[in-house]
C-alpha positions as CSV (number, residue, x, y, z in Angstrom):
1,X,-17.0,-11.4,82.9
2,X,-14.6,-13.8,83.3
3,X,-14.9,-17.3,83.8
4,X,-12.9,-19.9,86.1
5,X,-13.5,-23.7,86.8
6,X,-12.5,-25.9,89.8
7,X,-12.7,-29.3,89.3
8,X,-12.3,-31.4,92.9
9,X,-12.7,-35.3,93.4
10,X,-14.4,-37.2,96.7
11,X,-14.4,-40.8,96.0
12,X,-16.5,-41.3,92.7
13,X,-18.1,-38.0,92.6
14,X,-16.6,-35.1,90.9
15,X,-17.4,-31.6,91.4
16,X,-17.0,-28.8,88.5
17,X,-17.5,-25.3,90.1
18,X,-18.3,-22.8,87.3
19,X,-18.0,-18.6,88.2
20,X,-19.2,-16.3,85.5
21,X,-20.7,-17.0,82.1
22,X,-20.3,-19.7,80.3
23,X,-20.5,-18.5,76.4
24,X,-18.7,-19.5,73.1
25,X,-15.3,-17.8,74.6
26,X,-15.5,-19.8,77.8
27,X,-17.0,-23.0,76.7
28,X,-13.6,-24.7,75.9
29,X,-12.3,-24.3,79.1
30,X,-15.6,-26.3,80.4
31,X,-15.1,-28.9,78.1
32,X,-11.4,-29.2,79.3
33,X,-12.4,-29.8,82.8
34,X,-15.1,-32.2,81.6
35,X,-12.3,-34.0,79.9
36,X,-10.0,-34.0,83.4
37,X,-13.5,-35.2,84.9
38,X,-14.0,-38.2,82.8
39,X,-10.6,-39.7,83.8
40,X,-11.1,-42.3,86.7
41,X,-14.1,-43.9,87.5
42,X,-17.0,-41.5,88.0
43,X,-20.7,-42.4,89.3
44,X,-21.4,-38.4,89.8
45,X,-20.9,-35.3,88.0
46,X,-21.8,-32.5,90.0
47,X,-22.0,-29.1,88.3
48,X,-21.8,-26.1,91.2
49,X,-23.7,-23.3,89.2
50,X,-24.5,-21.0,92.2
51,X,-22.0,-18.4,90.7
52,X,-22.6,-19.3,87.3
53,X,-24.3,-15.9,85.8
54,X,-25.1,-16.5,82.4
55,X,-25.2,-19.5,79.7
56,X,-24.9,-19.3,76.3
57,X,-25.9,-21.7,73.6
58,X,-22.6,-22.3,73.4
59,X,-22.8,-23.3,76.8
60,X,-25.5,-25.7,76.0
61,X,-23.4,-27.5,73.8
62,X,-21.2,-27.7,76.8
63,X,-23.7,-29.2,78.8
64,X,-24.2,-32.0,75.9
65,X,-20.6,-32.6,75.7
66,X,-20.4,-33.8,79.6
67,X,-23.3,-36.2,79.2
68,X,-22.0,-37.3,76.1
69,X,-18.4,-37.4,77.9
70,X,-19.4,-39.5,80.9
71,X,-20.0,-43.0,80.7
72,X,-23.3,-44.5,80.4
73,X,-25.1,-44.3,84.2
74,X,-23.2,-41.5,85.2
75,X,-25.5,-39.0,87.1
76,X,-25.3,-35.2,86.3
77,X,-26.4,-32.7,89.0
78,X,-26.7,-29.4,88.6
79,X,-26.5,-27.4,92.1
80,X,-27.9,-23.9,92.6
81,X,-28.7,-23.4,89.2
82,X,-30.2,-19.5,88.9
83,X,-33.7,-19.1,87.4
84,X,-32.4,-17.9,84.0
85,X,-29.8,-20.6,83.5
86,X,-32.6,-23.4,84.6
87,X,-35.0,-21.8,82.5
88,X,-32.7,-21.9,79.2
89,X,-31.9,-25.5,80.2
90,X,-35.6,-26.4,80.3
91,X,-36.4,-24.2,77.1
92,X,-34.1,-27.0,75.4
93,X,-35.5,-30.0,77.0
94,X,-31.7,-30.8,78.6
95,X,-33.0,-31.2,82.0
96,X,-34.6,-34.8,81.2
97,X,-30.6,-35.4,81.1
98,X,-30.0,-34.3,84.2
99,X,-30.9,-33.6,87.9
100,X,-31.5,-30.0,89.8
101,X,-31.0,-29.8,93.2
102,X,-30.1,-27.0,96.0
103,X,-26.8,-28.5,97.3
104,X,-23.4,-30.7,96.5
105,X,-24.8,-34.6,97.2
106,X,-22.7,-35.8,99.8
C-alpha cells in the first residue's frame, strides 16, 4: 500500500496527516515531513492517524525521531490511532511520550 503525508500549520500547531502504511520503505518520507514540521515555533505536533493502516518497527523509530527532533516541551498528539497502531505504540512504552486523542486539538 502507498503512504502519503500532508503537513498543515495553524499558529504554533503543526498537523501531519498520515495515510497508508508507515514502514521501512516509507519512514524516510515521514522523517522528511517531521524535519519540515520542526521549522519555526512549534508548541504542538499533531499526527493525524485516522487513515494510518499499519505501523512497523521502522515507523516506531520515526515516531521516536519526531520526539527527538521537536524542541523540549513540544506536545505530540496522536489522533484517531487504530487499536492495532495504539497497541504497537503502547507495547514499546512510547505512549508515555505522546497523548492519544479522538480529535485534532483546536
